[in-house]
Rosetta silent file (secondary structure, phi, psi, omega in degrees, C-alpha in Angstrom):
SEQUENCE: XXXXXXXXXXXXXXXXXXXXXXXXXXXXXXXXXXXXXXXXXXXXXXXXXXXXXXXXXXXXXXXXXXXXXXXXXXXXXXXXXXXXXXXXXXXXXXXXXXXXXXXXXXXXXXXXXXXXXXXXXXXXXXXXXXXXXXXXXXXXXXXXXXXXXXXXXXXXXXXXXXXXXXXXXXXXXXXXXXXXXXXXXXXXXXXXXXXXXXXXXXXXXXXXXXXXXXXXXXXXXXXXXXXXXXXXXXXXXXXXXXXXXXXXXXXXXXXXXXXXXXXXXXXXXXXXXXXXXXXXXXXXXXXXXXXXXXXXXXXXXXXXXXXXXXXXXXXXXXXX
SCORE:     score description
SCORE:     0.000 S_00000001
   1 L     0.000  143.097  173.426   12.754    5.017   32.611 S_00000001
   2 L   -66.410  152.066  178.204   14.025    1.562   31.606 S_00000001
   3 L  -135.746   73.465  176.412   15.031    1.277   27.955 S_00000001
   4 L   -60.206  149.617  176.740   14.751   -2.307   26.868 S_00000001
   5 L   -64.413  134.744  172.715   15.934   -3.192   23.282 S_00000001
   6 E  -117.624  123.599  173.505   13.162   -3.117   20.723 S_00000001
   7 E   -94.479  125.077  177.798   13.687   -5.042   17.460 S_00000001
   8 E  -108.410  112.976 -179.241   11.845   -3.626   14.435 S_00000001
   9 E   -94.501  104.137 -176.472   11.555   -6.229   11.650 S_00000001
  10 E   -94.242  115.821 -178.018   10.905   -4.211    8.399 S_00000001
  11 E  -105.645  124.422 -175.807    9.460   -6.468    5.741 S_00000001
  12 E  -119.729  133.153  169.150    9.678   -5.379    2.174 S_00000001
  13 L  -142.063  105.141 -178.171    8.235   -6.784   -1.053 S_00000001
  14 L    56.863   45.329  177.717    8.048   -4.378   -4.032 S_00000001
  15 L  -112.523   38.376 -175.379    7.837   -1.345   -1.854 S_00000001
  16 L   -57.919  -31.448 -177.988   10.419    0.705   -3.707 S_00000001
  17 L   -73.893  -23.969 -167.929    8.119    3.744   -3.608 S_00000001
  18 L  -121.872  -14.377 -170.037    7.608    3.582    0.151 S_00000001
  19 H   -66.205  -33.149  174.190   10.458    1.753    1.798 S_00000001
  20 H   -57.562  -50.823  179.135   12.575    4.843    2.436 S_00000001
  21 H   -59.070  -39.027 -175.351    9.762    6.512    4.410 S_00000001
  22 H   -66.295  -52.384 -179.246    9.168    3.346    6.414 S_00000001
  23 H   -63.269  -40.967  178.758   12.849    2.927    7.434 S_00000001
  24 H   -57.735  -38.405 -179.374   13.289    6.639    7.970 S_00000001
  25 H   -65.661  -27.974  176.256   10.328    6.564   10.396 S_00000001
  26 H   -80.793  -38.317  176.594   12.183    4.027   12.529 S_00000001
  27 H   -60.731  -33.000 -173.475   15.453    5.996   12.340 S_00000001
  28 L   -84.766    1.150 -171.797   13.548    9.104   13.487 S_00000001
  29 L   -65.070  145.006  176.120   12.138    7.531   16.605 S_00000001
  30 L   -69.158  -23.533  176.261   12.553    9.445   19.914 S_00000001
  31 L   -86.603  132.640 -169.740   13.372    6.106   21.537 S_00000001
  32 L  -106.658  -22.591 -175.463   16.908    5.124   20.615 S_00000001
  33 L   -81.871   75.701 -172.061   17.536    1.575   21.855 S_00000001
  34 E  -128.413  131.815  169.990   16.287   -0.027   18.628 S_00000001
  35 E   -97.213  123.989 -179.013   17.608   -2.902   16.521 S_00000001
  36 E  -108.649  123.850  176.559   16.577   -2.434   12.875 S_00000001
  37 E  -120.672  123.620  176.335   16.321   -5.579   10.674 S_00000001
  38 E  -110.939  124.245  177.400   15.279   -5.145    7.064 S_00000001
  39 E  -117.274  119.982  177.648   14.170   -8.166    5.174 S_00000001
  40 E  -101.576  123.486 -174.256   13.496   -7.973    1.434 S_00000001
  41 L   -90.574   59.033  177.429   11.428  -10.869    0.167 S_00000001
  42 L    58.124   50.255  179.954   12.964  -11.062   -3.335 S_00000001
  43 L   -59.214  145.597  178.835   11.427   -7.845   -4.618 S_00000001
  44 L  -103.925    3.201  174.122   11.242   -7.510   -8.450 S_00000001
  45 L  -103.321 -154.495 -173.700   11.351   -3.709   -8.371 S_00000001
  46 L   -93.456   19.272 -175.898   14.134   -1.384   -7.179 S_00000001
  47 H   -56.004  -47.778 -178.784   13.472   -2.047   -3.451 S_00000001
  48 H   -59.344  -43.432 -179.108   16.880   -3.589   -2.734 S_00000001
  49 H   -64.349  -42.489 -179.408   18.795   -0.649   -4.354 S_00000001
  50 H   -60.405  -44.946 -177.590   16.595    1.810   -2.361 S_00000001
  51 H   -64.374  -45.097 -179.370   17.205   -0.013    0.913 S_00000001
  52 H   -62.649  -38.530 -179.938   20.957   -0.183    0.439 S_00000001
  53 H   -66.606  -39.890  178.921   20.989    3.519   -0.419 S_00000001
  54 H   -66.633  -40.334 -178.518   18.923    4.478    2.647 S_00000001
  55 H   -64.707  -42.677 -176.787   21.224    2.433    4.936 S_00000001
  56 H   -61.177  -47.355 -178.493   24.309    3.970    3.439 S_00000001
  57 H   -69.072  -20.685 -176.858   22.995    7.509    3.799 S_00000001
  58 H   -75.733  -24.229 -176.560   21.852    6.905    7.370 S_00000001
  59 L    74.862    7.130  178.257   25.490    6.286    8.442 S_00000001
  60 L   -85.063  120.141  177.968   24.229    3.433   10.608 S_00000001
  61 L   -95.783   -0.656 -175.324   26.480    0.359   10.426 S_00000001
  62 L  -100.232   -0.206  176.685   24.266   -1.602   12.774 S_00000001
  63 L   -74.424  125.941 -177.901   21.269   -1.958   10.503 S_00000001
  64 E   -97.938  127.154 -177.891   20.923   -5.570    9.442 S_00000001
  65 E  -116.749  125.974 -178.924   19.769   -6.148    5.889 S_00000001
  66 E  -125.544   91.320  174.830   18.715   -9.561    4.745 S_00000001
  67 E   -79.911  117.769 -176.430   17.860   -9.716    0.992 S_00000001
  68 L   -80.570  148.612 -175.595   16.223  -13.086    0.299 S_00000001
  69 L   -80.509  -24.349  175.256   17.168  -14.928   -2.848 S_00000001
  70 L  -142.716  153.026 -179.183   13.595  -16.129   -3.587 S_00000001
  71 L   -66.363  120.520 -175.185   10.175  -14.983   -2.622 S_00000001
  72 L  -111.986  -12.126 -178.018    8.991  -16.875    0.470 S_00000001
  73 L    95.414  161.126 -174.577    5.853  -15.002    1.611 S_00000001
  74 H   -58.048  -42.760 -173.914    5.332  -12.813    4.702 S_00000001
  75 H   -63.137  -50.281 -178.310    5.378  -15.545    7.307 S_00000001
  76 H   -67.712  -42.794 -178.589    8.633  -17.133    6.328 S_00000001
  77 H   -60.771  -46.330  174.140   10.330  -13.789    5.589 S_00000001
  78 H   -51.568  -50.384 -178.447    9.326  -12.487    9.078 S_00000001
  79 H   -56.267  -36.177  177.183   10.723  -15.601   10.634 S_00000001
  80 H   -61.990  -43.270  178.237   14.034  -15.048    8.931 S_00000001
  81 H   -69.468  -34.472 -179.652   14.206  -11.616   10.512 S_00000001
  82 H   -63.488  -29.003  177.187   13.088  -12.976   13.897 S_00000001
  83 L   -61.227  -24.654 -174.959   16.173  -15.216   13.948 S_00000001
  84 L   -97.987   -8.889 -173.429   18.293  -12.117   14.112 S_00000001
  85 L   -73.750  135.257 -178.639   16.159  -10.251   16.661 S_00000001
  86 L  -116.958   -3.077 -175.019   17.682   -9.583   20.109 S_00000001
  87 L   -72.378  159.151  174.496   15.072   -7.243   21.525 S_00000001
  88 L   -76.742  -28.532  178.283   12.757   -7.764   24.489 S_00000001
  89 E  -129.178  150.410 -174.495    9.936   -6.460   22.238 S_00000001
  90 E  -124.370  140.274  169.078    9.244   -6.908   18.543 S_00000001
  91 E  -122.554  130.823  175.230    7.526   -4.793   15.917 S_00000001
  92 E  -101.398  109.037 -172.290    6.525   -6.252   12.590 S_00000001
  93 E  -117.094  111.885  172.072    6.576   -3.294   10.136 S_00000001
  94 E   -73.828  140.448 -170.900    5.594   -3.687    6.470 S_00000001
  95 L   -87.083   17.282  164.765    7.625   -1.130    4.536 S_00000001
  96 L  -105.262    3.434  169.690    4.688    0.437    2.771 S_00000001
  97 L  -109.821  171.078  173.849    3.519    1.670    6.276 S_00000001
  98 E  -148.121  166.161 -174.776    5.316    3.981    8.693 S_00000001
  99 E  -117.683  147.813  179.212    5.301    4.894   12.389 S_00000001
 100 L   -72.438  159.207 -171.087    4.998    8.210   14.159 S_00000001
 101 L   -58.419  -29.991 -176.869    8.148    9.525   15.890 S_00000001
 102 L  -106.036   13.704 -175.806    7.193    8.646   19.436 S_00000001
 103 H   -57.094  -53.268 -172.945    5.432    5.328   18.804 S_00000001
 104 H   -67.561  -36.271  175.889    8.135    3.064   20.262 S_00000001
 105 H   -62.824  -43.937 -176.038    8.749    5.216   23.297 S_00000001
 106 H   -70.282  -35.954 -179.927    5.084    5.328   24.115 S_00000001
 107 H   -71.841  -34.943  177.160    4.530    1.615   23.538 S_00000001
 108 H   -65.964  -44.557  179.189    7.559    0.665   25.698 S_00000001
 109 H   -59.168  -37.458  179.220    6.264    2.911   28.481 S_00000001
 110 H   -66.052  -48.550  177.676    2.865    1.284   28.154 S_00000001
 111 H   -57.714  -38.125 -177.803    4.337   -2.205   28.248 S_00000001
 112 H   -67.326  -22.956  178.555    6.409   -1.335   31.354 S_00000001
 113 L   -82.691   -5.352 -176.846    3.210   -0.356   33.146 S_00000001
 114 L  -107.000  156.299  179.151    1.766   -3.862   32.595 S_00000001
 115 L   -83.795  178.212 -174.832    2.573   -7.159   34.284 S_00000001
 116 L   -67.027  -10.583 -177.989    4.126  -10.198   32.510 S_00000001
 117 L   -75.590  -14.392  178.108    0.704  -11.599   31.686 S_00000001
 118 E   -94.067  123.534 -176.815    0.359   -9.097   28.846 S_00000001
 119 E  -107.376  -19.657 -174.989    2.047  -10.331   25.623 S_00000001
 120 E  -144.752  138.211  169.090    0.807   -7.819   23.079 S_00000001
 121 E  -122.854  153.118 -178.876   -0.170   -4.149   23.016 S_00000001
 122 E  -147.862  165.082 -173.729   -1.869   -2.435   20.043 S_00000001
 123 E  -138.218 -174.688  170.424   -3.159    0.998   19.189 S_00000001
 124 E   -76.907  170.755  176.807   -5.291    2.942   16.827 S_00000001
 125 E  -148.081  161.009  169.996   -4.013    3.700   13.274 S_00000001
 126 E  -103.966  137.649  176.819   -4.464    6.126   10.379 S_00000001
 127 E  -107.389  140.351  179.865   -5.120    4.679    6.931 S_00000001
 128 E  -136.207  166.140  173.432   -3.867    6.426    3.735 S_00000001
 129 L   -93.040 -174.453 -176.147   -3.850    5.495    0.057 S_00000001
 130 L   -63.510  -27.979  178.144   -0.878    4.967   -2.189 S_00000001
 131 L   -91.482    9.794  173.099   -0.463    8.670   -2.707 S_00000001
 132 L    83.700   11.457 -179.406   -0.489    9.431    1.001 S_00000001
 133 L   -81.786  133.166  179.155   -4.067   10.840    1.088 S_00000001
 134 E   -63.215  135.119 -179.498   -5.871   10.228    4.381 S_00000001
 135 E  -109.428  -55.414 -173.233   -8.717    7.624    4.139 S_00000001
 136 E  -172.900  162.186  173.385   -9.923    6.923    7.704 S_00000001
 137 E   -92.214  141.993 -172.731   -8.943    6.186   11.340 S_00000001
 138 H   -58.042  -52.696 -172.015   -9.083    2.466   12.227 S_00000001
 139 H   -81.458  -30.217  176.425  -11.440    2.404   15.180 S_00000001
 140 H   -63.265  -35.298  179.346  -13.643    5.255   13.934 S_00000001
 141 H   -72.429  -37.307  175.191  -14.230    3.211   10.832 S_00000001
 142 H   -59.542  -46.291  176.984  -14.969    0.017   12.699 S_00000001
 143 H   -63.357  -40.140  177.836  -17.499    1.966   14.826 S_00000001
 144 H   -63.860  -38.098 -177.505  -19.050    3.582   11.829 S_00000001
 145 L   -85.398   -1.010  179.814  -19.587    0.247   10.156 S_00000001
 146 L    62.222   34.005  175.261  -20.946   -1.123   13.500 S_00000001
 147 L   -85.187  -21.964  171.776  -18.317   -3.882   13.415 S_00000001
 148 L  -142.595  161.648  176.734  -17.293   -3.138   17.014 S_00000001
 149 L  -125.789  -26.898  174.810  -18.888   -1.259   19.895 S_00000001
 150 L  -141.828  166.005 -179.540  -16.038   -1.458   22.412 S_00000001
 151 L  -104.427  113.434 -177.918  -12.386   -2.432   22.162 S_00000001
 152 L   -58.653  140.975  177.695  -11.591   -5.751   23.812 S_00000001
 153 L  -140.458  162.462  176.945   -8.708   -5.853   26.335 S_00000001
 154 E    80.817 -128.492  176.013   -7.246   -8.471   28.622 S_00000001
 155 L   -75.583   99.998 -174.101   -8.307  -12.025   27.752 S_00000001
 156 L  -108.782   11.589 -177.203   -9.336  -11.460   24.147 S_00000001
 157 H   -50.427  -50.505 -177.461   -9.321  -15.135   22.891 S_00000001
 158 H   -65.691  -43.058  178.726  -13.106  -15.270   22.404 S_00000001
 159 H   -65.316  -32.786 -179.993  -13.240  -11.838   20.860 S_00000001
 160 H   -61.513  -40.379 -178.095  -10.473  -12.708   18.396 S_00000001
 161 H   -66.263  -28.529 -173.419  -12.602  -15.509   17.081 S_00000001
 162 H  -107.106  -25.205 -166.678  -15.627  -13.424   16.389 S_00000001
 163 L  -134.455  131.784  171.039  -14.441   -9.857   15.768 S_00000001
 164 L   -85.410  118.979  176.292  -11.820   -8.067   13.710 S_00000001
 165 L  -143.507  -11.156 -179.986  -10.641   -5.177   15.835 S_00000001
 166 L   -95.053  129.372  168.699   -6.775   -5.152   15.864 S_00000001
 167 L   -89.956  111.549 -170.786   -4.869   -3.327   13.222 S_00000001
 168 H   -52.726  -39.787 -178.303   -1.937   -5.662   12.947 S_00000001
 169 H   -65.263  -11.973  178.987    0.748   -3.054   12.017 S_00000001
 170 H   -88.115   -2.956 -172.956    0.184   -1.323   15.395 S_00000001
 171 L   -78.708  140.794  163.178    1.184   -4.265   17.512 S_00000001
 172 E  -116.132  134.990 -170.478    4.218   -4.491   19.808 S_00000001
 173 E  -127.256  138.469  168.035    4.849   -8.020   20.985 S_00000001
 174 E   -62.593  132.548 -175.278    6.986   -9.501   23.666 S_00000001
 175 H   -63.505  -32.180 -178.040    9.679  -11.523   22.007 S_00000001
 176 H   -65.163  -26.899  176.600    9.201  -14.469   24.349 S_00000001
 177 H   -66.837  -47.452  179.019    5.617  -14.823   23.012 S_00000001
 178 H   -65.210  -38.007  177.089    6.930  -15.198   19.449 S_00000001
 179 H   -60.710  -46.422 -179.410    9.700  -17.485   20.639 S_00000001
 180 H   -61.899  -38.482  178.129    7.184  -19.685   22.420 S_00000001
 181 H   -84.799   -1.040 -178.509    4.982  -19.899   19.267 S_00000001
 182 L    62.488   39.516 -179.811    8.065  -20.464   17.085 S_00000001
 183 L    71.011 -155.491 -179.188    7.242  -17.378   15.096 S_00000001
 184 L   -85.779  156.474  179.626    4.551  -17.263   12.387 S_00000001
 185 L   -77.243  109.236 -176.278    3.158  -20.436   10.807 S_00000001
 186 L   -74.558   -8.692  174.472    4.907  -20.646    7.482 S_00000001
 187 L   -81.984   -4.384 -174.141    2.266  -22.902    6.016 S_00000001
 188 L  -103.774  155.609  178.113   -0.333  -20.108    6.041 S_00000001
 189 L   -78.338  -18.630  176.742   -0.896  -17.364    3.481 S_00000001
 190 L  -151.838  163.146 -165.165   -1.169  -14.638    6.118 S_00000001
 191 L  -105.083  -33.257 -156.893   -0.078  -14.349    9.728 S_00000001
 192 H   -71.584  -44.466 -178.644   -2.254  -12.194   11.999 S_00000001
 193 H   -58.020  -46.673 -179.244   -5.340  -14.299   12.692 S_00000001
 194 H   -59.908  -45.254  177.422   -3.257  -17.374   13.460 S_00000001
 195 H   -64.120  -39.242 -179.731   -0.952  -15.281   15.739 S_00000001
 196 H   -64.606  -43.865 -178.282   -3.831  -13.700   17.496 S_00000001
 197 H   -65.450  -48.025 -171.361   -5.539  -17.034   18.206 S_00000001
 198 H   -72.953  -36.715 -175.316   -2.418  -18.843   19.422 S_00000001
 199 H   -79.870  -36.938 -178.543   -1.006  -15.967   21.468 S_00000001
 200 H   -76.733   -8.981  171.203   -4.250  -14.821   23.102 S_00000001
 201 L   -65.504  -29.226 -174.331   -4.915  -18.271   24.512 S_00000001
 202 L  -113.760  -35.776 -173.877   -2.121  -17.665   26.938 S_00000001
 203 L  -110.951  150.534  174.327   -1.309  -13.945   26.948 S_00000001
 204 E   -85.444  155.858  179.380   -3.391  -10.833   27.503 S_00000001
 205 E  -116.765  151.022  174.950   -3.705   -7.990   25.111 S_00000001
 206 E  -139.321  148.301 -173.801   -4.001   -4.238   25.940 S_00000001
 207 E  -106.843  137.119  173.833   -5.092   -1.221   23.868 S_00000001
 208 E  -113.874  118.929 -171.993   -3.407    2.162   23.698 S_00000001
 209 E   -81.689   69.120 -179.381   -5.731    4.854   22.540 S_00000001
 210 E  -147.710  149.597 -179.763   -3.365    6.704   20.240 S_00000001
 211 E   -94.270   94.503 -172.134   -2.772    6.805   16.472 S_00000001
 212 E  -105.359   -9.289 -178.326    0.782    5.590   16.372 S_00000001
 213 E  -135.271  143.237  178.367    0.969    3.955   12.927 S_00000001
 214 E  -109.200  119.258 -177.566    0.099    5.064    9.381 S_00000001
 215 E  -107.845  132.834 -174.468   -1.128    2.110    7.350 S_00000001
 216 E  -102.158  126.646  173.909   -1.174    2.311    3.571 S_00000001
 217 L   -96.316  125.551 -177.604   -4.023    0.701    1.614 S_00000001
 218 L  -139.725  171.419  179.522   -3.170   -0.150   -1.930 S_00000001
 219 L   -65.046  -18.800 -177.811   -4.341   -2.398   -4.814 S_00000001
 220 L   -98.918   -3.580 -178.453   -1.571   -4.827   -3.753 S_00000001
 221 L   -61.765  146.083  178.251   -2.541   -4.961   -0.050 S_00000001
 222 H   -56.816  -36.896 -171.640   -3.359   -8.531    1.108 S_00000001
 223 H   -69.010  -15.682 -177.924   -6.732   -7.464    2.362 S_00000001
 224 H   -81.257  -10.747 -179.941   -7.913   -6.469   -1.116 S_00000001
 225 H   -91.052   -4.426 -175.468   -7.668  -10.186   -2.164 S_00000001
 226 L   -57.903  132.776  169.355  -10.176  -11.446    0.475 S_00000001
 227 L    65.743   22.443  165.643  -12.880  -13.762   -0.839 S_00000001
 228 L   -79.781  160.098 -178.486  -11.895  -13.769   -4.444 S_00000001
 229 L   -60.893  131.247  179.578  -12.360  -17.136   -6.101 S_00000001
 230 L    78.576   21.075 -177.053   -9.450  -19.359   -5.135 S_00000001
 231 L   -63.179  114.736 -179.832   -8.488  -17.112   -2.231 S_00000001
 232 H   -68.050  -31.488 -177.282   -5.516  -18.735   -0.365 S_00000001
 233 H   -66.667  -36.026  178.933   -6.123  -16.563    2.632 S_00000001
 234 H   -59.475  -43.972 -178.796   -9.638  -18.085    3.053 S_00000001
 235 H   -64.819  -40.018  177.799   -8.117  -21.567    3.217 S_00000001
 236 H   -58.593  -40.904  177.904   -5.588  -20.290    5.797 S_00000001
 237 H   -59.293  -41.630  179.404   -8.519  -18.990    7.869 S_00000001
 238 H   -61.881  -44.611 -175.255  -10.057  -22.468    7.849 S_00000001
 239 H   -66.466  -33.421  177.095   -6.735  -24.001    9.044 S_00000001
 240 H   -72.397  -35.637  172.357   -6.603  -21.480   11.878 S_00000001
 241 H   -60.734  -39.696  173.391  -10.189  -22.252   12.889 S_00000001
 242 H   -62.623  -36.839  174.726   -9.079  -25.856   13.189 S_00000001
 243 H   -65.026  -41.246  179.477   -6.303  -24.842   15.429 S_00000001
 244 H   -64.930  -34.745  177.736   -8.761  -22.832   17.530 S_00000001
 245 H   -54.401  -32.563  179.437  -11.027  -25.881   17.784 S_00000001
 246 H   -81.459  -15.171 -174.406   -8.209  -27.527   19.882 S_00000001
 247 H   -99.613  -22.436 -177.620   -7.828  -24.462   22.028 S_00000001
 248 L   -60.940  145.967 -174.078  -11.440  -23.714   23.106 S_00000001
 249 L  -119.212  -29.412 -172.055  -12.185  -24.433   26.754 S_00000001
 250 L  -124.979  166.888 -179.523  -15.761  -23.366   27.300 S_00000001
 251 H   -70.081  -32.311  175.295  -19.066  -23.551   25.559 S_00000001
 252 H   -64.353  -32.894  172.824  -19.042  -19.792   25.008 S_00000001
 253 H   -70.932  -41.655  175.641  -15.698  -20.100   23.183 S_00000001
 254 H   -60.206  -39.534  176.583  -17.027  -22.947   21.149 S_00000001
 255 H   -65.722  -32.811  176.869  -20.034  -20.766   20.187 S_00000001
 256 H   -66.029  -45.201  176.605  -17.624  -17.997   19.261 S_00000001
 257 H   -61.493  -41.374  179.241  -15.714  -20.342   16.993 S_00000001
 258 H   -62.944  -38.940  174.773  -18.962  -21.527   15.454 S_00000001
 259 H   -56.123  -44.905  178.585  -19.875  -17.912   14.834 S_00000001
 260 H   -66.623  -43.305  179.951  -16.706  -17.413   12.977 S_00000001
 261 H   -62.814  -39.652 -177.761  -17.081  -20.638   10.930 S_00000001
 262 H   -64.460  -42.147  179.502  -20.654  -19.638   10.123 S_00000001
 263 H   -60.518  -49.381 -175.573  -19.523  -16.222    8.869 S_00000001
 264 H   -68.505  -30.457  175.019  -16.728  -17.782    6.722 S_00000001
 265 H   -62.629  -47.614 -178.666  -19.247  -20.427    5.364 S_00000001
 266 H   -58.293  -48.163 -178.087  -21.539  -17.589    4.288 S_00000001
 267 H   -67.396  -35.977  174.251  -18.686  -15.670    2.617 S_00000001
 268 H   -57.475  -45.398  179.803  -17.439  -18.873    0.915 S_00000001
 269 H   -64.269  -45.505 -175.570  -20.834  -19.476   -0.540 S_00000001
 270 H   -71.686  -25.444 -177.817  -21.313  -15.846   -1.703 S_00000001
 271 H   -98.676   -1.791  174.090  -17.817  -15.638   -3.150 S_00000001
 272 L    73.528   28.298  176.330  -18.039  -19.003   -4.898 S_00000001
 273 L   -94.447   73.675 -167.127  -15.203  -20.524   -2.864 S_00000001
 274 H   -67.429  -41.512 -177.839  -17.132  -23.864   -2.757 S_00000001
 275 H   -63.508  -42.548  174.629  -14.306  -26.122   -1.531 S_00000001
 276 H   -64.929  -34.370  176.661  -13.654  -23.930    1.498 S_00000001
 277 H   -56.651  -43.499  179.698  -17.373  -23.684    2.054 S_00000001
 278 H   -61.548  -40.395 -179.927  -17.519  -27.523    2.410 S_00000001
 279 H   -65.295  -45.009  178.221  -14.711  -27.331    4.950 S_00000001
 280 H   -65.244  -34.617  176.057  -16.354  -24.719    7.084 S_00000001
 281 H   -59.491  -48.401 -178.434  -19.649  -26.680    6.845 S_00000001
 282 H   -61.180  -38.987  178.754  -17.867  -29.766    8.145 S_00000001
 283 H   -64.047  -42.159  178.960  -16.372  -27.812   11.051 S_00000001
 284 H   -62.020  -39.783 -179.460  -19.855  -26.518   12.059 S_00000001
 285 H   -63.157  -42.556  176.989  -21.148  -30.096   12.042 S_00000001
 286 H   -59.244  -34.813 -176.254  -18.329  -31.138   14.313 S_00000001
 287 L   -84.933   -0.827  178.421  -19.095  -28.263   16.717 S_00000001
 288 L    50.674   48.551  178.535  -22.807  -29.504   16.722 S_00000001
 289 L  -127.953   22.757 -174.912  -24.042  -25.971   16.054 S_00000001
 290 L   -70.875  120.249 -178.635  -25.639  -26.443   12.642 S_00000001
 291 L  -102.459  174.669  179.475  -28.575  -24.033   12.383 S_00000001
 292 H   -63.536  -36.974  178.342  -31.471  -23.840    9.895 S_00000001
 293 H   -65.203  -37.898  177.637  -29.660  -20.991    8.140 S_00000001
 294 H   -62.424  -39.421 -179.888  -26.522  -23.150    7.909 S_00000001
 295 H   -62.992  -39.611  177.001  -28.621  -25.869    6.268 S_00000001
 296 H   -64.926  -42.713  179.967  -29.863  -23.361    3.718 S_00000001
 297 H   -64.861  -33.993  178.613  -26.287  -22.305    3.007 S_00000001
 298 H   -64.587  -36.245  174.709  -25.351  -25.936    2.589 S_00000001
 299 H   -62.954  -48.028  176.301  -28.047  -26.261   -0.058 S_00000001
 300 H   -60.109  -34.077  176.775  -26.745  -23.176   -1.836 S_00000001
 301 H   -67.131  -41.430 -177.846  -23.232  -24.678   -1.604 S_00000001
 302 H   -67.263  -35.152 -178.384  -24.374  -27.945   -3.169 S_00000001
 303 H   -79.983  -12.661  178.970  -26.040  -25.972   -6.064 S_00000001
 304 L    50.412   54.008 -177.653  -22.886  -23.866   -6.606 S_00000001
 305 L   -73.700  142.955 -179.564  -24.828  -20.746   -7.357 S_00000001
 306 L   -83.186   87.476 -171.108  -22.897  -17.810   -8.969 S_00000001
 307 L  -105.888    3.103 -178.832  -23.494  -15.322   -6.111 S_00000001
 308 H   -55.192  -44.175  177.525  -20.415  -13.115   -6.253 S_00000001
 309 H   -58.866  -35.585 -180.000  -22.393  -10.153   -7.803 S_00000001
 310 H   -66.299  -41.602 -179.583  -24.925  -10.413   -4.940 S_00000001
 311 H   -62.375  -43.705  178.843  -22.129  -10.269   -2.393 S_00000001
 312 H   -58.343  -44.880 -179.194  -20.513   -7.274   -4.111 S_00000001
 313 H   -65.666  -44.774 -179.664  -23.865   -5.406   -4.110 S_00000001
 314 H   -56.661  -48.559 -177.375  -24.515   -6.239   -0.481 S_00000001
 315 H   -61.264  -37.721  177.485  -21.089   -4.876    0.541 S_00000001
 316 H   -60.856  -46.619 -177.989  -21.674   -1.681   -1.405 S_00000001
 317 H   -70.372  -41.867 -173.505  -25.020   -1.128    0.393 S_00000001
 318 H   -69.062  -41.740 -168.984  -23.821   -2.321    3.803 S_00000001
 319 H  -113.915   14.604 -178.800  -20.566   -0.363    3.940 S_00000001
 320 L   -64.772    0.000    0.000  -21.091    2.656    1.781 S_00000001
């Protein structure tokens, strides 16, 4: 089997409790042609000391450690690591997660079975809490909540716009894809939706039906901040939707983008993010897909109703 170099960029921010397990999971891979790059985004806990100790005890002199002097956020921190990456394939690994011992070997083998039109492969994942207790499997949970019925493969651009189905930590990416995109957009509060939209416009995705990554859900996880008042991630979602507006090619893709904008409008109204609500409403108007329900939401937006408790109750009933 060919053994192309794989660069694993390990991103740490206040993961002192977990970073050793994450780095060790990379060191323990059955696949050996790996470049390990650890970036600490100015942690305020003992992460840097733990990282230095893990590297020293590993006996590996080729691990590259980049402790940043100030906190820059995930996108910029990743891009700093990407500048050092030499591999044909890239893994973006948050250091509160970890990977199973044969993940890289299996993903490389999978990539080698695909042609150059495929830029990203992804897999299933197991989710745990801060104490390591199992919570759920990624796709089983999506199916249980009826958020997906099948797993999209190939040209997934339209699916990306309407459906959350990829567990970002499971991705392996061709480096040339990231190079072409110039890495993550550093103006955004989070990276994955933007990366999915921009990369899937040109490259295909494929799914590997194996649980190769363990993802940790905690009170500090970015996903726990979705749709709180003043949510910066929501504004980033709007900015990505504007990028997607320039990339859509067909009416069905335009309809998919409208569906996403409509969903975000509803969430903006219900979470009292009124400024973003106005932005998504303006996007729907430009897409010429304003429905009667959208007009009702526009009225609720104008009234600035305090609906956060209603949204919270709905989510408890819908996803219990």
